[in-house]
mmCIF file as gemmi writes it, N, C-alpha and C atoms, coordinates in Angstrom:
data_model
loop_
_atom_site.group_PDB
_atom_site.id
_atom_site.type_symbol
_atom_site.label_atom_id
_atom_site.label_alt_id
_atom_site.label_comp_id
_atom_site.label_asym_id
_atom_site.label_entity_id
_atom_site.label_seq_id
_atom_site.pdbx_PDB_ins_code
_atom_site.Cartn_x
_atom_site.Cartn_y
_atom_site.Cartn_z
_atom_site.occupancy
_atom_site.B_iso_or_equiv
_atom_site.pdbx_formal_charge
_atom_site.auth_seq_id
_atom_site.auth_asym_id
_atom_site.pdbx_PDB_model_num
ATOM 1 N N . MET Axp A 1 ? 0.847 -1.171 0 1 0 ? 1 A 1
ATOM 2 C CA . MET Axp A 1 ? 0 0 0 1 0 ? 1 A 1
ATOM 3 C C . MET Axp A 1 ? 0.896 1.238 0 1 0 ? 1 A 1
ATOM 4 N N . ASN Axp A 2 ? 0.467 2.231 -0.707 1 0 ? 2 A 1
ATOM 5 C CA . ASN Axp A 2 ? 1.227 3.454 -0.852 1 0 ? 2 A 1
ATOM 6 C C . ASN Axp A 2 ? 1.161 4.291 0.443 1 0 ? 2 A 1
ATOM 7 N N . THR Axp A 3 ? 2.223 4.995 0.74 1 0 ? 3 A 1
ATOM 8 C CA . THR Axp A 3 ? 2.268 5.847 1.933 1 0 ? 3 A 1
ATOM 9 C C . THR Axp A 3 ? 1.219 6.958 1.854 1 0 ? 3 A 1
ATOM 10 N N . ARG Axp A 4 ? 0.945 7.432 0.672 1 0 ? 4 A 1
ATOM 11 C CA . ARG Axp A 4 ? -0.057 8.489 0.497 1 0 ? 4 A 1
ATOM 12 C C . ARG Axp A 4 ? -1.432 8.006 0.95 1 0 ? 4 A 1
ATOM 13 N N . TRP Axp A 5 ? -1.774 6.752 0.629 1 0 ? 5 A 1
ATOM 14 C CA . TRP Axp A 5 ? -3.062 6.213 1.046 1 0 ? 5 A 1
ATOM 15 C C . TRP Axp A 5 ? -3.123 6.048 2.565 1 0 ? 5 A 1
ATOM 16 N N . LEU Axp A 6 ? -2.009 5.651 3.171 1 0 ? 6 A 1
ATOM 17 C CA . LEU Axp A 6 ? -1.985 5.533 4.63 1 0 ? 6 A 1
ATOM 18 C C . LEU Axp A 6 ? -2.197 6.887 5.298 1 0 ? 6 A 1
ATOM 19 N N . MET Axp A 7 ? -1.572 7.924 4.759 1 0 ? 7 A 1
ATOM 20 C CA . MET Axp A 7 ? -1.76 9.266 5.312 1 0 ? 7 A 1
ATOM 21 C C . MET Axp A 7 ? -3.204 9.738 5.126 1 0 ? 7 A 1
ATOM 22 N N . ARG Axp A 8 ? -3.796 9.421 3.984 1 0 ? 8 A 1
ATOM 23 C CA . ARG Axp A 8 ? -5.182 9.815 3.729 1 0 ? 8 A 1
ATOM 24 C C . ARG Axp A 8 ? -6.132 9.098 4.695 1 0 ? 8 A 1
ATOM 25 N N . MET Axp A 9 ? -5.884 7.787 4.935 1 0 ? 9 A 1
ATOM 26 C CA . MET Axp A 9 ? -6.726 7.044 5.882 1 0 ? 9 A 1
ATOM 27 C C . MET Axp A 9 ? -6.588 7.603 7.293 1 0 ? 9 A 1
ATOM 28 N N . ALA Axp A 10 ? -5.373 8.004 7.667 1 0 ? 10 A 1
ATOM 29 C CA . ALA Axp A 10 ? -5.173 8.594 8.995 1 0 ? 10 A 1
ATOM 30 C C . ALA Axp A 10 ? -5.928 9.915 9.112 1 0 ? 10 A 1
ATOM 31 N N . ARG Axp A 11 ? -5.9 10.709 8.061 1 0 ? 11 A 1
ATOM 32 C CA . ARG Axp A 11 ? -6.621 11.983 8.077 1 0 ? 11 A 1
ATOM 33 C C . ARG Axp A 11 ? -8.129 11.76 8.158 1 0 ? 11 A 1
ATOM 34 N N . TRP Axp A 12 ? -8.636 10.746 7.424 1 0 ? 12 A 1
ATOM 35 C CA . TRP Axp A 12 ? -10.071 10.425 7.49 1 0 ? 12 A 1
ATOM 36 C C . TRP Axp A 12 ? -10.458 9.922 8.873 1 0 ? 12 A 1
ATOM 37 N N . ALA Axp A 13 ? -9.554 9.175 9.532 1 0 ? 13 A 1
ATOM 38 C CA . ALA Axp A 13 ? -9.855 8.687 10.881 1 0 ? 13 A 1
ATOM 39 C C . ALA Axp A 13 ? -9.928 9.848 11.867 1 0 ? 13 A 1
ATOM 40 N N . GLN Axp A 14 ? -9.103 10.861 11.68 1 0 ? 14 A 1
ATOM 41 C CA . GLN Axp A 14 ? -9.114 12.013 12.581 1 0 ? 14 A 1
ATOM 42 C C . GLN Axp A 14 ? -10.278 12.95 12.274 1 0 ? 14 A 1
ATOM 43 N N . ASN Axp A 15 ? -10.609 13.122 11.003 1 0 ? 15 A 1
ATOM 44 C CA . ASN Axp A 15 ? -11.694 14.01 10.573 1 0 ? 15 A 1
ATOM 45 C C . ASN Axp A 15 ? -12.625 13.233 9.636 1 0 ? 15 A 1
ATOM 46 N N . PRO Axp A 16 ? -13.545 12.436 10.193 1 0 ? 16 A 1
ATOM 47 C CA . PRO Axp A 16 ? -14.405 11.626 9.333 1 0 ? 16 A 1
ATOM 48 C C . PRO Axp A 16 ? -15.342 12.509 8.504 1 0 ? 16 A 1
ATOM 49 N N . PRO Axp A 17 ? -15.796 11.998 7.353 1 0 ? 17 A 1
ATOM 50 C CA . PRO Axp A 17 ? -16.696 12.784 6.511 1 0 ? 17 A 1
ATOM 51 C C . PRO Axp A 17 ? -18.045 12.997 7.199 1 0 ? 17 A 1
ATOM 52 N N . SER Axp A 18 ? -18.774 14.002 6.754 1 0 ? 18 A 1
ATOM 53 C CA . SER Axp A 18 ? -20.07 14.306 7.351 1 0 ? 18 A 1
ATOM 54 C C . SER Axp A 18 ? -21.082 13.21 7.002 1 0 ? 18 A 1
ATOM 55 N N . TRP Axp A 19 ? -22.167 13.143 7.8 1 0 ? 19 A 1
ATOM 56 C CA . TRP Axp A 19 ? -23.185 12.138 7.58 1 0 ? 19 A 1
ATOM 57 C C . TRP Axp A 19 ? -23.862 12.348 6.224 1 0 ? 19 A 1
ATOM 58 N N . GLY Axp A 20 ? -23.977 13.576 5.778 1 0 ? 20 A 1
ATOM 59 C CA . GLY Axp A 20 ? -24.568 13.844 4.463 1 0 ? 20 A 1
ATOM 60 C C . GLY Axp A 20 ? -23.724 13.278 3.332 1 0 ? 20 A 1
ATOM 61 N N . ARG Axp A 21 ? -22.409 13.392 3.445 1 0 ? 21 A 1
ATOM 62 C CA . ARG Axp A 21 ? -21.523 12.839 2.409 1 0 ? 21 A 1
ATOM 63 C C . ARG Axp A 21 ? -21.568 11.313 2.403 1 0 ? 21 A 1
ATOM 64 N N . VAL Axp A 22 ? -21.654 10.715 3.589 1 0 ? 22 A 1
ATOM 65 C CA . VAL Axp A 22 ? -21.745 9.258 3.673 1 0 ? 22 A 1
ATOM 66 C C . VAL Axp A 22 ? -23.032 8.784 3.012 1 0 ? 22 A 1
ATOM 67 N N . LYS Axp A 23 ? -24.156 9.468 3.28 1 0 ? 23 A 1
ATOM 68 C CA . LYS Axp A 23 ? -25.424 9.105 2.638 1 0 ? 23 A 1
ATOM 69 C C . LYS Axp A 23 ? -25.343 9.279 1.127 1 0 ? 23 A 1
ATOM 70 N N . PHE Axp A 24 ? -24.674 10.335 0.671 1 0 ? 24 A 1
ATOM 71 C CA . PHE Axp A 24 ? -24.522 10.582 -0.759 1 0 ? 24 A 1
ATOM 72 C C . PHE Axp A 24 ? -23.747 9.454 -1.431 1 0 ? 24 A 1
ATOM 73 N N . VAL Axp A 25 ? -22.661 9.027 -0.82 1 0 ? 25 A 1
ATOM 74 C CA . VAL Axp A 25 ? -21.856 7.942 -1.395 1 0 ? 25 A 1
ATOM 75 C C . VAL Axp A 25 ? -22.651 6.649 -1.428 1 0 ? 25 A 1
ATOM 76 N N . PHE Axp A 26 ? -23.374 6.34 -0.352 1 0 ? 26 A 1
ATOM 77 C CA . PHE Axp A 26 ? -24.19 5.122 -0.346 1 0 ? 26 A 1
ATOM 78 C C . PHE Axp A 26 ? -25.315 5.207 -1.37 1 0 ? 26 A 1
ATOM 79 N N . ALA Axp A 27 ? -25.866 6.391 -1.606 1 0 ? 27 A 1
ATOM 80 C CA . ALA Axp A 27 ? -26.899 6.544 -2.631 1 0 ? 27 A 1
ATOM 81 C C . ALA Axp A 27 ? -26.329 6.274 -4.02 1 0 ? 27 A 1
ATOM 82 N N . ILE Axp A 28 ? -25.143 6.773 -4.296 1 0 ? 28 A 1
ATOM 83 C CA . ILE Axp A 28 ? -24.498 6.523 -5.595 1 0 ? 28 A 1
ATOM 84 C C . ILE Axp A 28 ? -24.221 5.034 -5.773 1 0 ? 28 A 1
ATOM 85 N N . ILE Axp A 29 ? -23.721 4.39 -4.72 1 0 ? 29 A 1
ATOM 86 C CA . ILE Axp A 29 ? -23.462 2.952 -4.799 1 0 ? 29 A 1
ATOM 87 C C . ILE Axp A 29 ? -24.767 2.186 -5.009 1 0 ? 29 A 1
ATOM 88 N N . GLY Axp A 30 ? -25.838 2.603 -4.347 1 0 ? 30 A 1
ATOM 89 C CA . GLY Axp A 30 ? -27.144 1.964 -4.522 1 0 ? 30 A 1
ATOM 90 C C . GLY Axp A 30 ? -27.682 2.102 -5.935 1 0 ? 30 A 1
ATOM 91 N N . ILE Axp A 31 ? -27.497 3.276 -6.535 1 0 ? 31 A 1
ATOM 92 C CA . ILE Axp A 31 ? -27.926 3.49 -7.923 1 0 ? 31 A 1
ATOM 93 C C . ILE Axp A 31 ? -27.139 2.589 -8.862 1 0 ? 31 A 1
ATOM 94 N N . CYS Axp A 32 ? -25.843 2.478 -8.635 1 0 ? 32 A 1
ATOM 95 C CA . CYS Axp A 32 ? -25.014 1.609 -9.478 1 0 ? 32 A 1
ATOM 96 C C . CYS Axp A 32 ? -25.439 0.154 -9.356 1 0 ? 32 A 1
ATOM 97 N N . VAL Axp A 33 ? -25.724 -0.294 -8.141 1 0 ? 33 A 1
ATOM 98 C CA . VAL Axp A 33 ? -26.163 -1.676 -7.934 1 0 ? 33 A 1
ATOM 99 C C . VAL Axp A 33 ? -27.517 -1.906 -8.596 1 0 ? 33 A 1
ATOM 100 N N . ALA Axp A 34 ? -28.42 -0.933 -8.505 1 0 ? 34 A 1
ATOM 101 C CA . ALA Axp A 34 ? -29.734 -1.068 -9.141 1 0 ? 34 A 1
ATOM 102 C C . ALA Axp A 34 ? -29.61 -1.146 -10.655 1 0 ? 34 A 1
ATOM 103 N N . LEU Axp A 35 ? -28.749 -0.31 -11.247 1 0 ? 35 A 1
ATOM 104 C CA . LEU Axp A 35 ? -28.548 -0.368 -12.692 1 0 ? 35 A 1
ATOM 105 C C . LEU Axp A 35 ? -27.928 -1.686 -13.124 1 0 ? 35 A 1
ATOM 106 N N . TYR Axp A 36 ? -26.962 -2.178 -12.362 1 0 ? 36 A 1
ATOM 107 C CA . TYR Axp A 36 ? -26.335 -3.462 -12.68 1 0 ? 36 A 1
ATOM 108 C C . TYR Axp A 36 ? -27.363 -4.601 -12.592 1 0 ? 36 A 1
ATOM 109 N N . THR Axp A 37 ? -28.194 -4.576 -11.545 1 0 ? 37 A 1
ATOM 110 C CA . THR Axp A 37 ? -29.206 -5.617 -11.378 1 0 ? 37 A 1
ATOM 111 C C . THR Axp A 37 ? -30.228 -5.576 -12.507 1 0 ? 37 A 1
ATOM 112 N N . ALA Axp A 38 ? -30.677 -4.389 -12.878 1 0 ? 38 A 1
ATOM 113 C CA . ALA Axp A 38 ? -31.639 -4.267 -13.974 1 0 ? 38 A 1
ATOM 114 C C . ALA Axp A 38 ? -31.031 -4.757 -15.287 1 0 ? 38 A 1
ATOM 115 N N . GLU Axp A 39 ? -29.771 -4.459 -15.51 1 0 ? 39 A 1
ATOM 116 C CA . GLU Axp A 39 ? -29.111 -4.916 -16.733 1 0 ? 39 A 1
ATOM 117 C C . GLU Axp A 39 ? -28.981 -6.434 -16.746 1 0 ? 39 A 1
ATOM 118 N N . ARG Axp A 40 ? -28.7 -7.036 -15.601 1 0 ? 40 A 1
ATOM 119 C CA . ARG Axp A 40 ? -28.576 -8.495 -15.538 1 0 ? 40 A 1
ATOM 120 C C . ARG Axp A 40 ? -29.929 -9.181 -15.708 1 0 ? 40 A 1
ATOM 121 N N . ILE Axp A 41 ? -31.017 -8.565 -15.232 1 0 ? 41 A 1
ATOM 122 C CA . ILE Axp A 41 ? -32.349 -9.169 -15.328 1 0 ? 41 A 1
ATOM 123 C C . ILE Axp A 41 ? -32.909 -9.028 -16.741 1 0 ? 41 A 1
ATOM 124 N N . TRP Axp A 42 ? -32.915 -7.807 -17.283 1 0 ? 42 A 1
ATOM 125 C CA . TRP Axp A 42 ? -33.567 -7.56 -18.566 1 0 ? 42 A 1
ATOM 126 C C . TRP Axp A 42 ? -32.598 -7.508 -19.737 1 0 ? 42 A 1
ATOM 127 N N . GLY Axp A 43 ? -31.332 -7.46 -19.494 1 0 ? 43 A 1
ATOM 128 C CA . GLY Axp A 43 ? -30.348 -7.461 -20.568 1 0 ? 43 A 1
ATOM 129 C C . GLY Axp A 43 ? -30.085 -6.074 -21.13 1 0 ? 43 A 1
ATOM 130 N N . TRP Axp A 44 ? -29.127 -6.022 -22.032 1 0 ? 44 A 1
ATOM 131 C CA . TRP Axp A 44 ? -28.724 -4.773 -22.662 1 0 ? 44 A 1
ATOM 132 C C . TRP Axp A 44 ? -29.568 -4.559 -23.907 1 0 ? 44 A 1
ATOM 133 N N . PRO Axp A 45 ? -30.153 -3.364 -24.111 1 0 ? 45 A 1
ATOM 134 C CA . PRO Axp A 45 ? -30.992 -3.138 -25.294 1 0 ? 45 A 1
ATOM 135 C C . PRO Axp A 45 ? -30.168 -3.149 -26.58 1 0 ? 45 A 1
ATOM 136 N N . ASP Axp A 46 ? -30.724 -3.758 -27.618 1 0 ? 46 A 1
ATOM 137 C CA . ASP Axp A 46 ? -30.021 -3.839 -28.89 1 0 ? 46 A 1
ATOM 138 C C . ASP Axp A 46 ? -29.8 -2.459 -29.518 1 0 ? 46 A 1
ATOM 139 N N . ALA Axp A 47 ? -30.676 -1.512 -29.211 1 0 ? 47 A 1
ATOM 140 C CA . ALA Axp A 47 ? -30.539 -0.177 -29.794 1 0 ? 47 A 1
ATOM 141 C C . ALA Axp A 47 ? -29.297 0.547 -29.279 1 0 ? 47 A 1
ATOM 142 N N . LEU Axp A 48 ? -28.787 0.152 -28.126 1 0 ? 48 A 1
ATOM 143 C CA . LEU Axp A 48 ? -27.603 0.805 -27.562 1 0 ? 48 A 1
ATOM 144 C C . LEU Axp A 48 ? -26.302 0.089 -27.9 1 0 ? 48 A 1
ATOM 145 N N . THR Axp A 49 ? -26.385 -1.017 -28.639 1 0 ? 49 A 1
ATOM 146 C CA . THR Axp A 49 ? -25.199 -1.761 -29.031 1 0 ? 49 A 1
ATOM 147 C C . THR Axp A 49 ? -24.697 -1.211 -30.368 1 0 ? 49 A 1
ATOM 148 N N . PRO Axp A 50 ? -23.443 -0.775 -30.45 1 0 ? 50 A 1
ATOM 149 C CA . PRO Axp A 50 ? -22.941 -0.225 -31.719 1 0 ? 50 A 1
ATOM 150 C C . PRO Axp A 50 ? -22.777 -1.327 -32.768 1 0 ? 50 A 1
ATOM 151 N N . ASP Axp A 51 ? -23.002 -0.95 -34.018 1 0 ? 51 A 1
ATOM 152 C CA . ASP Axp A 51 ? -22.82 -1.875 -35.132 1 0 ? 51 A 1
ATOM 153 C C . ASP Axp A 51 ? -21.34 -1.99 -35.448 1 0 ? 51 A 1
ATOM 154 N N . PRO Axp A 52 ? -20.846 -3.198 -35.752 1 0 ? 52 A 1
ATOM 155 C CA . PRO Axp A 52 ? -19.432 -3.347 -36.121 1 0 ? 52 A 1
ATOM 156 C C . PRO Axp A 52 ? -19.164 -2.668 -37.461 1 0 ? 52 A 1
ATOM 157 N N . VAL Axp A 53 ? -18.054 -1.947 -37.546 1 0 ? 53 A 1
ATOM 158 C CA . VAL Axp A 53 ? -17.672 -1.231 -38.752 1 0 ? 53 A 1
ATOM 159 C C . VAL Axp A 53 ? -16.235 -1.6 -39.076 1 0 ? 53 A 1
ATOM 160 N N . THR Axp A 54 ? -15.949 -1.821 -40.357 1 0 ? 54 A 1
ATOM 161 C CA . THR Axp A 54 ? -14.581 -2.136 -40.765 1 0 ? 54 A 1
ATOM 162 C C . THR Axp A 54 ? -13.76 -0.848 -40.828 1 0 ? 54 A 1
ATOM 163 N N . HIS Axp A 55 ? -12.489 -0.982 -41.184 1 0 ? 55 A 1
ATOM 164 C CA . HIS Axp A 55 ? -11.587 0.17 -41.221 1 0 ? 55 A 1
ATOM 165 C C . HIS Axp A 55 ? -11.947 1.154 -42.331 1 0 ? 55 A 1
ATOM 166 N N . ARG Axp A 56 ? -12.591 0.695 -43.373 1 0 ? 56 A 1
ATOM 167 C CA . ARG Axp A 56 ? -12.986 1.59 -44.464 1 0 ? 56 A 1
ATOM 168 C C . ARG Axp A 56 ? -14.342 2.228 -44.231 1 0 ? 56 A 1
ATOM 169 N N . GLY Axp A 57 ? -14.985 1.901 -43.141 1 0 ? 57 A 1
ATOM 170 C CA . GLY Axp A 57 ? -16.277 2.491 -42.846 1 0 ? 57 A 1
ATOM 171 C C . GLY Axp A 57 ? -17.425 1.723 -43.485 1 0 ? 57 A 1
ATOM 172 N N . LEU Axp A 58 ? -17.158 0.525 -44.003 1 0 ? 58 A 1
ATOM 173 C CA . LEU Axp A 58 ? -18.193 -0.294 -44.593 1 0 ? 58 A 1
ATOM 174 C C . LEU Axp A 58 ? -18.586 -1.4 -43.64 1 0 ? 58 A 1
ATOM 175 N N . LYS Axp A 59 ? -19.866 -1.745 -43.635 1 0 ? 59 A 1
ATOM 176 C CA . LYS Axp A 59 ? -20.302 -2.827 -42.785 1 0 ? 59 A 1
ATOM 177 C C . LYS Axp A 59 ? -19.864 -4.156 -43.379 1 0 ? 59 A 1
ATOM 178 N N . PRO Axp A 60 ? -19.534 -5.115 -42.548 1 0 ? 60 A 1
ATOM 179 C CA . PRO Axp A 60 ? -19.07 -6.412 -43.051 1 0 ? 60 A 1
ATOM 180 C C . PRO Axp A 60 ? -20.17 -7.213 -43.719 1 0 ? 60 A 1
């Protein structure tokens, strides 16, 4: 582990983040988990999948 990360962890232990920031981070993680779960259940839409293109710009 890098010394910089150890110093950052020590600073966080002395001055922990506010409860609002902790809730914000957990909300972002929750949104990511919800999106991942929805993608695993219903799959990726075909409209968002790019079409393969060759180097000349022609479809194969």
